[in-house]
C-alpha positions as CSV (number, residue, x, y, z in Angstrom):
1,X,-77.6,-86.3,-34.9
2,X,-75.7,-83.1,-35.7
3,X,-73.7,-81.2,-33.1
4,X,-72.7,-77.6,-33.7
5,X,-70.3,-75.4,-31.7
6,X,-70.5,-71.7,-32.6
7,X,-67.6,-69.4,-31.8
8,X,-65.5,-66.8,-33.5
9,X,-61.8,-67.7,-33.9
10,X,-59.0,-65.3,-34.9
11,X,-55.6,-66.3,-36.3
12,X,-52.9,-63.8,-35.5
13,X,-49.3,-63.7,-36.7
14,X,-47.3,-62.7,-33.6
15,X,-43.8,-61.2,-33.4
16,X,-44.0,-59.7,-36.9
17,X,-45.5,-56.8,-38.9
18,X,-45.8,-58.9,-42.1
19,X,-48.6,-61.3,-43.0
20,X,-47.6,-65.0,-43.1
21,X,-44.5,-64.4,-40.9
22,X,-43.7,-64.7,-37.2
23,X,-45.6,-67.3,-35.2
24,X,-49.3,-67.8,-35.8
25,X,-51.7,-68.4,-32.9
26,X,-55.4,-69.0,-32.8
27,X,-57.7,-67.5,-30.1
28,X,-61.3,-67.3,-29.2
29,X,-63.2,-65.3,-26.5
30,X,-65.8,-67.3,-24.7
31,X,-68.4,-66.7,-22.0
32,X,-67.4,-70.0,-20.4
33,X,-64.7,-72.4,-21.3
34,X,-65.8,-75.4,-23.2
35,X,-64.9,-78.7,-21.5
36,X,-61.2,-79.8,-21.8
37,X,-62.0,-82.4,-24.5
38,X,-63.7,-79.8,-26.7
39,X,-60.8,-77.3,-26.2
40,X,-58.3,-79.9,-27.1
41,X,-60.2,-80.9,-30.3
42,X,-60.5,-77.3,-31.4
43,X,-56.8,-76.8,-30.9
44,X,-56.0,-80.0,-32.8
45,X,-58.2,-78.8,-35.7
46,X,-56.5,-75.4,-35.7
47,X,-53.2,-77.3,-35.8
48,X,-51.1,-74.3,-34.7
49,X,-48.5,-74.4,-31.9
50,X,-51.1,-72.8,-29.6
51,X,-54.7,-72.0,-29.5
52,X,-55.8,-69.6,-26.7
53,X,-59.2,-69.6,-24.9
54,X,-60.0,-66.3,-23.2
55,X,-62.8,-65.8,-20.6
56,X,-63.7,-62.3,-19.4
57,X,-63.5,-61.9,-15.6
58,X,-64.1,-58.2,-15.1
59,X,-62.9,-54.8,-16.5
60,X,-59.7,-55.5,-18.4
61,X,-59.4,-58.8,-16.6
62,X,-59.5,-62.2,-18.3
63,X,-58.7,-65.8,-17.7
64,X,-56.5,-67.4,-20.4
65,X,-55.8,-71.0,-21.3
66,X,-53.5,-72.4,-24.0
67,X,-53.7,-75.6,-25.9
68,X,-51.2,-77.2,-28.3
69,X,-52.6,-79.7,-30.8
70,X,-51.9,-82.4,-28.1
71,X,-52.0,-80.9,-24.6
72,X,-52.9,-77.9,-22.4
73,X,-49.7,-75.9,-21.4
74,X,-49.0,-73.6,-18.5
75,X,-47.6,-70.7,-20.4
76,X,-47.4,-69.3,-23.9
77,X,-46.0,-66.0,-24.9
78,X,-47.0,-65.6,-28.6
79,X,-50.6,-66.7,-28.0
80,X,-50.8,-64.2,-25.1
81,X,-49.5,-61.4,-27.3
82,X,-51.9,-62.4,-30.1
83,X,-54.8,-62.4,-27.6
84,X,-53.9,-59.0,-26.2
85,X,-53.8,-57.6,-29.8
86,X,-57.3,-58.8,-30.5
87,X,-58.7,-57.6,-27.2
88,X,-57.3,-54.2,-27.8
89,X,-58.3,-54.1,-31.5
90,X,-61.8,-55.2,-30.9
91,X,-62.5,-52.7,-28.1
92,X,-62.8,-55.3,-25.4
93,X,-60.4,-53.4,-23.1
94,X,-61.0,-49.9,-21.8
95,X,-57.7,-49.1,-20.2
96,X,-54.0,-49.5,-21.2
97,X,-53.3,-52.8,-19.4
98,X,-54.7,-56.3,-19.6
99,X,-54.5,-58.7,-16.7
100,X,-54.7,-62.4,-17.5
101,X,-55.2,-65.1,-14.9
102,X,-53.3,-68.3,-16.0
103,X,-51.8,-71.5,-14.8
104,X,-48.6,-69.5,-14.4
105,X,-50.2,-66.8,-12.3
106,X,-51.1,-63.3,-13.2
107,X,-49.7,-62.0,-16.5
108,X,-49.9,-58.4,-17.7
109,X,-49.8,-56.8,-21.2
110,X,-49.5,-53.1,-21.7
111,X,-51.0,-51.4,-24.8
112,X,-47.9,-49.4,-25.5
113,X,-45.8,-51.5,-27.9
114,X,-47.6,-54.5,-26.4
115,X,-45.2,-54.8,-23.4
116,X,-45.6,-58.3,-21.8
117,X,-44.8,-58.8,-18.1
118,X,-44.0,-62.5,-17.7
119,X,-42.5,-64.5,-14.7
120,X,-38.8,-65.0,-14.5
121,X,-38.1,-68.8,-14.3
122,X,-34.7,-69.7,-12.8
123,X,-32.6,-72.5,-14.2
124,X,-31.9,-75.5,-12.0
125,X,-29.3,-78.2,-11.8
126,X,-26.6,-79.0,-14.4
127,X,-27.2,-82.1,-16.5
128,X,-24.9,-84.5,-18.2
129,X,-23.3,-82.9,-21.3
130,X,-22.1,-86.3,-22.5
131,X,-25.5,-87.9,-22.5
132,X,-27.0,-85.0,-24.5
133,X,-24.1,-85.1,-27.0
134,X,-24.8,-88.8,-27.6
135,X,-28.6,-88.5,-27.7
136,X,-28.8,-85.4,-30.0
137,X,-25.6,-86.1,-32.0
138,X,-24.2,-82.7,-31.2
139,X,-20.5,-82.5,-30.2
140,X,-20.4,-78.7,-29.7
141,X,-22.5,-78.6,-26.5
142,X,-20.9,-76.5,-23.7
143,X,-23.7,-76.5,-21.1
144,X,-26.9,-78.3,-20.2
145,X,-29.2,-77.2,-17.4
146,X,-32.7,-78.0,-16.1
147,X,-34.9,-74.9,-16.8
148,X,-38.2,-75.2,-14.9
149,X,-40.2,-77.6,-17.1
150,X,-37.8,-77.4,-20.0
151,X,-34.1,-78.2,-20.6
152,X,-31.6,-75.6,-22.0
153,X,-28.7,-76.8,-24.1
154,X,-26.1,-74.3,-25.0
155,X,-24.0,-74.9,-28.2
156,X,-20.8,-73.2,-29.1
157,X,-21.9,-70.8,-31.8
158,X,-24.9,-69.5,-33.7
159,X,-24.2,-71.3,-37.0
160,X,-24.3,-74.7,-35.3
161,X,-27.7,-73.7,-33.8
162,X,-29.1,-72.5,-37.1
163,X,-27.9,-75.7,-38.9
164,X,-29.4,-78.1,-36.3
165,X,-31.7,-80.8,-37.7
166,X,-32.9,-82.7,-34.6
167,X,-34.9,-85.9,-34.7
168,X,-38.2,-85.4,-32.8
169,X,-38.0,-89.0,-31.6
170,X,-34.7,-88.3,-29.9
171,X,-36.0,-85.1,-28.4
172,X,-39.0,-87.0,-27.0
173,X,-36.6,-89.2,-25.0
174,X,-35.7,-86.1,-22.8
175,X,-37.7,-85.9,-19.6
176,X,-39.0,-82.3,-20.2
177,X,-41.8,-80.3,-21.7
178,X,-39.5,-78.7,-24.3
179,X,-35.9,-78.5,-25.4
180,X,-34.4,-75.0,-25.7
181,X,-31.2,-74.9,-27.8
182,X,-29.3,-71.6,-27.5
183,X,-26.0,-69.9,-28.4
184,X,-24.4,-66.6,-27.8
185,X,-25.5,-64.1,-30.4
186,X,-23.6,-61.9,-32.7
187,X,-24.0,-58.1,-31.9
188,X,-26.4,-56.5,-31.4
189,X,-28.1,-59.7,-30.1
190,X,-27.2,-61.2,-26.8
191,X,-28.3,-64.7,-27.7
192,X,-30.2,-66.8,-30.2
193,X,-32.4,-69.8,-29.5
194,X,-34.7,-72.5,-31.0
195,X,-37.4,-74.5,-29.2
196,X,-38.4,-78.1,-29.8
197,X,-41.4,-79.7,-28.1
198,X,-42.5,-82.9,-29.8
199,X,-44.0,-84.1,-26.5
200,X,-46.4,-81.2,-26.9
201,X,-47.2,-82.0,-30.5
202,X,-44.8,-79.3,-31.7
203,X,-41.7,-80.5,-33.4
204,X,-40.3,-77.0,-33.5
205,X,-42.0,-73.7,-32.5
206,X,-41.0,-70.8,-34.7
207,X,-40.9,-68.3,-31.8
208,X,-41.4,-69.1,-28.2
209,X,-42.1,-66.3,-25.7
210,X,-42.3,-68.6,-22.7
211,X,-38.8,-70.0,-23.3
212,X,-37.4,-66.5,-22.7
213,X,-38.7,-66.6,-19.1
214,X,-35.8,-69.2,-18.6
215,X,-33.4,-67.8,-21.2
216,X,-33.4,-64.3,-19.6
217,X,-32.2,-65.8,-16.3
218,X,-29.7,-68.1,-18.0
219,X,-28.0,-65.5,-20.2
220,X,-28.1,-62.7,-17.5
221,X,-25.9,-64.9,-15.4
222,X,-23.6,-65.8,-18.4
223,X,-23.3,-62.2,-19.6
224,X,-23.4,-60.4,-16.3
225,X,-26.1,-58.1,-17.4
226,X,-28.5,-56.3,-15.1
227,X,-32.3,-56.8,-15.2
228,X,-34.1,-53.7,-16.4
């Protein structure tokens, strides 16, 4: 018995203007979503940090779902950006703004420079710095906070962040979807960050748009900047 599933799948390098750079995402446009098991198997076979499934709802209105190789997630920035690019490129959008329904509510992408309008996710309670120093073997931690379904760990400088080599087994012990490690940036950048999500099947994601929903709030308070 042979089973065939026919669909067109694009792979898009997001957050870059060069091939084989940035963060690749897979996406497909479907009349109806396959069942969850099939979506998950397709995402596992694509083996990228996220695969997006997009269902048209109406004029310039779509429902989007994101799957890592292991689970369905509530929000993904780079796969949404990649999806908007294909929808605009392939003439599936008539206007200048796409509306996506998602597990994180309505999301909007404007055609001009692909402007993404995502929710601001406020940080929560402070967590034990000492326990994270011991677990992650990082002495230079200056702050740890709950950040919606992630945890933010701030380290003392950018070099420490860039040199980190975290053990995915240790990161999995943290009760969160993903671990965001961040540091104050060197001008002209306000901050830098890395995102680790082995519980989602992603040891480290090259670029994570959804993490910035939390980082924007965290660093706005730290730096005293106004929202634009």
